[in-house]
N, C-alpha and C positions, 0 to 999 in steps of 0.2 A: 649255155648248154643247148644244143639243138633239140627241137621237139622230137620226141620218140613216140610214134603212134602206139596206142594200146587198144583198149576196148572201143568198138564202134557201137553207138547207141542210136536206135531208131527213134523217130518222132513219136511213135506209139508206145514207147517204153513208159511204164507207170511212174518212173522216177522223174519224168518231165511233165510239167503241168501246162497245158495249153488252155488259154482263156479267150473267149470271143468266138467269132464266126470262122471256124476252120473246116475246110473240106479235106477229106482223107483219101488219098490214092496210094497205091503200092509204093512204100518207101518214102513218101513225102506227106507233109501237111501243108495246106495252102490257105492263105487268107488274102482277101482283097480289101480288107477294112482296117483303116487307121484305128488305133486304140486296142487292137488285139495284143495278147501277151504270151510270152514264153517264160517260165520260171523253173529253176532247178537249183540244187545245192551240190557242192562237191568238196572233197577233201584232197588237197594237193596244191599244185601250182599252176598247171596249164591245161588248156583244152582248146578245141576248135569247134566253132559252129559251122555247119555245112548248109549251103543253099544251092538250089538249082537255078542258075541264071540264064540257061539256054533260051535264046529268043527275046529276052528282055531288052527293051530299048530305052527305058527310063528306070533309074535305080530307085528302089524304095528306100525310105529313111527309117532308121531305128534309133531308139534311145536304149543304151545298155548301162545298167547300174550293177556294180559289184559291192555287196554288203551295204554300208551306209554312205558310200561315196556319191559324188555328183553324177547324174546321168551324162554319158558321153555319146556324141552323135556318130553313127556309123552309116555309111551308104553301102547297100549291097551291090557292089560293082564287080565282085569276083566271088567264086564259090566258097571261099574260106574266110572267116573272121576268127582270129586267134585272140584268146584272152589269157592273161597271166595275172597272178597275185602272189603275195608272200605265202609260203607253205603253211597250210592250215585249212580250216573249214570255212567255206564261203557260200553266200547266197547270191544268185544271179537273177536279175529281172531284165527281160528284153521286151520293150514296148514298141509296137509299130507306130512310129511318129507320123508317117504319111505314106499312103499308096496313091500315086499321082492321079488326080481326078480326070485329067484330060487324056491319058493313055488308055488303051483298051485293057480293061481289067475284068471283063465279064465273059468274053468268048475265048476259050482256049484255042490256040496258044496266046498267052497274055503278053502285052507290052510292058505291063507293070504289075507285079504281085509278089508277095513274100512266099516263096516255095521252100519251106524248111525241110532239110534232108537229114537232120539229126546232129549228133555230136561225135567227135573223135577225142577220146581222152588221151592225155599223155600217159605213158606206161606207168608213171608213179602217181597217177591221179585216179580217184575213185568217185563215182557218182553216188550221192546219198539219196534216200527216199525223202521227198518233200511232202509236207502235209497239204491236203486239199483245203481250199477256202471253206470256212464254216458258215459264212453269212448267207443272206438270201440270194436268189437268182433274179437278175434284172435284165431286161432287153430294151434297147433304145433303137427306134427306127426314125431316120431323119435325112436331111440333105447335107449341104456343105457345112452348115453350122454344126451339126452333130459330128461331122467328120473332123472339124477343127480347121477348116480352110481359112487362111489369112488371119489366123489368130495371133501370129507372131509379127506380121507385117503385111503390107499391101502386096507383097510379091505373089504373083498368081500361081506359081508352081510350088513344089514341096518345100522350098526354102522358107516360105511364109506360113506353112501349115504345121499343125501339131495336134494330133489326136489326143495326146495326154493333157492338153490344155482344155479340151472340150468339156462343156457342162456335163455331158453324159459320163465321161470318165471321172470327173470330180465327184459327181453324185454317187456313182457306184462305189468309189473309194470311201466316201463318207459313211456308207452303210456296211462296209466290209464285204461287199457283194461279189459274187461271180457275175460277170457282166458280158453281154453281147452288144457291142456298139456298132450299129450298122448305119453308116451315113454315106450317101452318094451325092456328090456335087451336082446341082441343077435338077435333081429328081423331084418329082411331085407325086401326088396320088395317081394321076393319069398321065403325067408328063415324063418321058424318058430322061434319064440322067446323062451326064457326060461319061466318056469312056465306054460307050456301047452298052451301058446299063439300061435295062428296061424300066418302065414305070414302077411305082411302089406296089400297085396292084399285081403286076406281073412278077416282080422280084421277090416278094415276100415268100418265105419258105424255101429259098434257094441260097446257097453260098455263092454260087456263080453258075453259069449255064452248064447243065448236066450234072450238078452236084446238089442233091437235096440237103437242106439243113436238118440235121438230126439232133435231138436233145436227149440226154440221159434222164432229165426230169423237166417238167414244165416250169416256167418262171413264175414267181409270185406276182410280179408287176411287169407290164409292158408299157413303155412310154412312146407315144407316137407324136412326132413333130414334123409333119409334112403338110404341104399346101401352099407355102409362100411362092413356090415356083410354078404353080398351076395358074395360067392366065384366067381361066374360069374354073369353077368347082361347083358341081351339083351336089345336093344333099344325098342323092342316091349313090354317087361315086364314093363319097367319104364313108357313108354307111356301109357300102359294099366292102371297103377296105377293113373296117372294123369287124364285119361279119367273117372275113377271111381270118383275121387274127383269132376271133372267138372260136371258129371251127378248129383251129390248131390247138388252142388252149382253152378247155372248157370251163375251168374255174379261176383262171387268172384275172386279176384286176387290170383293166386296160385304161390308161390315162391318155385322153385325147387333149393334147396341148396345142393351143392356137399358135400360129406364127407370132413372133415377138413384136411385130409391127401391127398386129391386129387383123391382117388380111384374112378374109373368109371366116372371120370369127363367128358371125351369125349362122353361116352355113354349117360350120362344124358343130355348134351348139344344137342346132336343129337336128342334125344327123344323129348326135348322141341321144337326144330325147326320143327320136323315132324308134330307136332300138328297144326302149323300155327294159333296159338291162341294168340292174343295180350295181353290177361290177364294171360297168363302163362309166368313167368319171370324166366330166368336162372341166378343164382348168384353163381359165383365161390368163394368158401370160402377157397380154398387152401392157406395155409400159414397164416391164421388168428391166429393160435396158433402153437407152436412147442412142441417137446417132453418135453422141460423144463417147459412147462406150464401144465404138466400132473402129476398125482400122480404115474402112472405106465406106462408112455410113450404113453398111449392111452386115458385115461379118464381125462378130464380137472380138475384142482384144482379149488377152489373157485375163485381165481384170473384169472385162465384160462377161466372160464365161463364168467367172467366180460369182458374179452377181446373180446370173441365171441359176447356177447351182444352189446358191443359198435360198433363193425363192422356191426352187423345185424340191429341195430337201424338206422344207417346211410344208409344202403342199402334199408331198408323199406321206409325211408323218400324219397329216390331217385326214387324208382321204383313203389311205391304204393300211394294211396290217403292218407296214414297216414301222409305224409309230409305236407299236406294241413291243418292238424289239429293244427300245432304248430305255 
């Protein structure tokens, strides 16, 4: 039976839950970050997901899961992705597997970005109201490791990357959290990232150029894992980044995580101490993984990310209020 268009649902509709760093413009929601999510539920058999692909030169990768099925890989190569299932009630989860780190994803018009334009329901399909996540709010700021680059293989493009394998994604799921997973390949505190992304100092507080990051509520915890890409790092630079986070979130616990290879660990520890802020916590992650846990001696494998997540979950339970939730 051919698809018979019915209700058109905008991305801003409350029946659609967007999780992660999304910028909103008329008629669309835009994310440039792997690990961002779209979720909704419907009663019926068929619907279409709509995307604006105008100008994109590199297709973003998505994982789409219906009910308890296995995630299926979709590339946003055309404006419509059609989903079908047996007649009944269904839950859909769309996870951004990867927004390519090498394509421009910061300065509009983008070469790679997920520009979600909503849903078209089949005439016999009804969108249901989904419940909002009831867990804590977490934010992660990092580089290619946080993004999930090369977690699946050494392939340097999206084929090897998976934001849903990232330690940040796994940690958030372990706490049942609403998560903002912001990872940009090659970015440092003061070093710009790939894909026209500015430094961590300049990009914090922005979804992308011209789009301020707005929050309905402050996060309970912010995890910072930046510094490995900075050739040099001064105490004042790292402390300045932490002050920027603190200025945005007055009562949030900020966890300053060292790079996993220990680079700049002494500088980061000194910067944390210089703030004299009891809600800024230094966590030394040196040795959580080894080169054997990486696809290319640098980027963790899926199993390597799992190891990091296990360590980080324990650290967050010890040093933050998240331990009181379990």
